[in-house]
C-alpha positions, -999 to 999 in steps of 0.1 A, spaced: 92 -636 20 102 -599 18 69 -588 33 67 -615 60 75 -589 86 44 -570 77 20 -599 81 17 -596 120 5 -560 114 -24 -571 92 -43 -585 122 -37 -557 147 -68 -537 137 -52 -504 131 -54 -483 100 -20 -495 90 -31 -531 94 -63 -526 73 -43 -507 46 -17 -535 44 -46 -561 42 -61 -543 12 -27 -537 -4 -18 -574 -1 -51 -583 -17 -47 -559 -45 -12 -571 -53 -23 -607 -55 -54 -599 -75 -34 -578 -99 -8 -606 -104 -35 -631 -113 -54 -606 -136 -23 -595 -155 -9 -630 -161 -43 -643 -171 -50 -615 -196 -15 -618 -212 -17 -655 -215 -52 -656 -229 -46 -629 -255 -32 -652 -281 -55 -681 -276 -85 -687 -298 -111 -697 -273 -119 -694 -236 -98 -714 -212 -95 -723 -175 -59 -709 -174 -68 -679 -152 -82 -702 -125 -50 -724 -128 -29 -693 -124 -50 -683 -93 -43 -717 -77 -6 -714 -84 -4 -679 -71 -25 -687 -40 -7 -719 -28 29 -706 -20 19 -677 2 -9 -698 18 15 -726 27 41 -701 38 18 -683 62 5 -716 76 39 -731 82 57 -700 95 32 -682 118 47 -651 133 33 -655 167 2 -663 187 -14 -629 179 -14 -635 142 -39 -658 126 -32 -671 92 -69 -677 86 -76 -640 78 -47 -638 54 -56 -670 37 -92 -659 32 -79 -626 18 -57 -645 -6 -86 -667 -16 -108 -638 -24 -80 -618 -41 -69 -647 -63 -105 -656 -71 -115 -621 -82 -82 -618 -101 -91 -650 -120 -126 -637 -127 -114 -603 -140 -84 -618 -158 -107 -642 -177 -130 -614 -187 -101 -591 -197 -85 -621 -215 -116 -626 -236 -116 -589 -246 -79 -591 -254 -85 -622 -275 -111 -604 -296 -89 -573 -300 -58 -594 -309 -77 -614 -335 -91 -582 -351 -56 -567 -352 -41 -599 -366 -68 -600 -393 -62 -564 -402 -25 -570 -404 -29 -600 -427 -53 -581 -450 -29 -552 -452 0 -575 -459 -19 -593 -486 -28 -560 -502 8 -548 -502 19 -580 -518 -8 -580 -544 -6 -544 -555 28 -546 -573 17 -576 -592 -14 -558 -605 6 -527 -616 31 -549 -634 3 -566 -653 -12 -532 -662 22 -519 -674 28 -549 -696 -7 -545 -711 0 -508 -718 33 -516 -735 18 -543 -757 -10 -521 -769 14 -492 -778 
C-alpha cells in the first residue's frame, strides 16, 4: 500500500521505471528467501514451506494490483509476472539456503550437546579419581 503510488511508474519505460521494477522484484524475492531459510533452519528434513510462503507473499500484492489499477496506462500483468518470477526464485533459493542452514544448525546442535555432556561428565570422573586416591592413601 505504501508503494502503490510508484506502481504506475513501473510501466512507463524510463530508467526509473525499470529500476523500480527490479527493486520490487528483489524485495519480494528477498522476503520469500529470508522467511524460508529461517523457517527451514530448525526442521529435520526438506519441506515445501518455501513454496507455501511464496504463495502467501504473492497473493496479496497480486490481488491488490488487480483490484485497484491506477489507470489505463498501467497494466497489472507486467507487475504480476514480476511478482511470480520474484516469489518463485525466492522460494527456490530459500529452499536451497534452508537446506544448508539445516545442516549447519544440526552440526552446531550436535557439537553443543557433545560439549554439554563432556562438561557434565568431567566432574564425576574427577570425583571418582579423588575418592580412589584417598582410599589408597
